[in-house]
N, C-alpha and C positions, 0 to 999 in steps of 0.2 A: 504494500500500500504506500502510496506517495503522499507526502504532506507538503502543502504549499504555504509559504510565508507571505501573507498579505500585508504585513506591517509597512513596507515601503509605499503601498498604495494609500494607506490611511493618511499619510502626510499631505498628499495632494487633494484630499477631500475634506480637509479641516474647515468647518463652518457650514458645510452643506447640510448637515443634520438640522441646524438652526434655520437654514433657508427653506428646507422642505416643511418644517413645522410652521413657519410663517406663511407659506403658500397655502397650507392646509387650513390655517386659522382664517385667512382672508376669504377662502372659498366658502367657509361655513358661517361667516358673519351675515347677519341680517342688515339690510340697509336701514339707516337711522333717519333718512329724510324722506318725506316730511314726518315730523312727530305726530302721533295720534293717540287718542284715548278711546277706550271701549267702556261705555257706561251702561249700567242696567237701569232701565226706566220703568220696568214693570216686571211681573212674574216671568213672563216669556217675551219680553221686549228689550231690545238693546239699541244703543246708538253709537255710531262711530263718528268721532269728531277729529278732523285733521287741521293742522295749522298750515295753511297754504297762502300766506301773505304774499302779495304781489301778483296773484292770479285773479282773473275775472271768472265769472260763472261760465262764460263762453270758452275759456281756456281749458276747463276741466271736463273730462269725459268719464262717465260712470257706466259700467257695463256689468250686468248681472247674468250669470249663467248658472246652471245647476251646480251647487256646491262651491261656487267661486264668485267673488265680488272683486272687480278690478276698478281701481281709480287711477286715472293717468292724466297727465297734463304735459303739454309740449310748449316750452318757452324758447322761442328762437333767440339766438344770440344777437342778431342784428336788428331786432325790432326797434322801431323808432319810439323814443320817449315822448310824452306829451309836453311839448314846449317847456320843459323844466330841466335844469341842470343839477344832477345829483352830485354832491360833493363827497359824500361817503355812502357806500352801499353796504349796510350791515345786515340787510334782510336778503336771504338767499332766494332766488327765483329761478331755479334750474329745473329742467324737465325731470319728471319722475313717473314711476309706475309702481303702485302698491297693490298687492294681491292679498285677499283674505279668504282662507279656506272656511267654508260654511258646512254645518251639519246638514243632513238630509232633510230635516223638518224645518229649516230656516227659510222664511219668506222675506224677500227684500221689498221694502215699500219706500 
């Protein structure tokens, strides 16, 4: 039986274990934008509230399919501002798509 010494190879892969764990962590993270709340408003009633500052009602599309609620908005980078000059932009207004998995008995209203 032969045995191989892999120790010379370990020197050239130093740090890759950390790189792979970072890639795995990023792949499993849920997007944090936009923030949202899920509230119970009754025994079998819930409300989803989303913080979407900078968007108009026309910018937001809500689509309900069986077991899936999708809320998305597309904010173009080059859209013209309403004759105002923004000195500091602290409110994010980037495009997003947020999906909510729903139970079989949930009805979207």
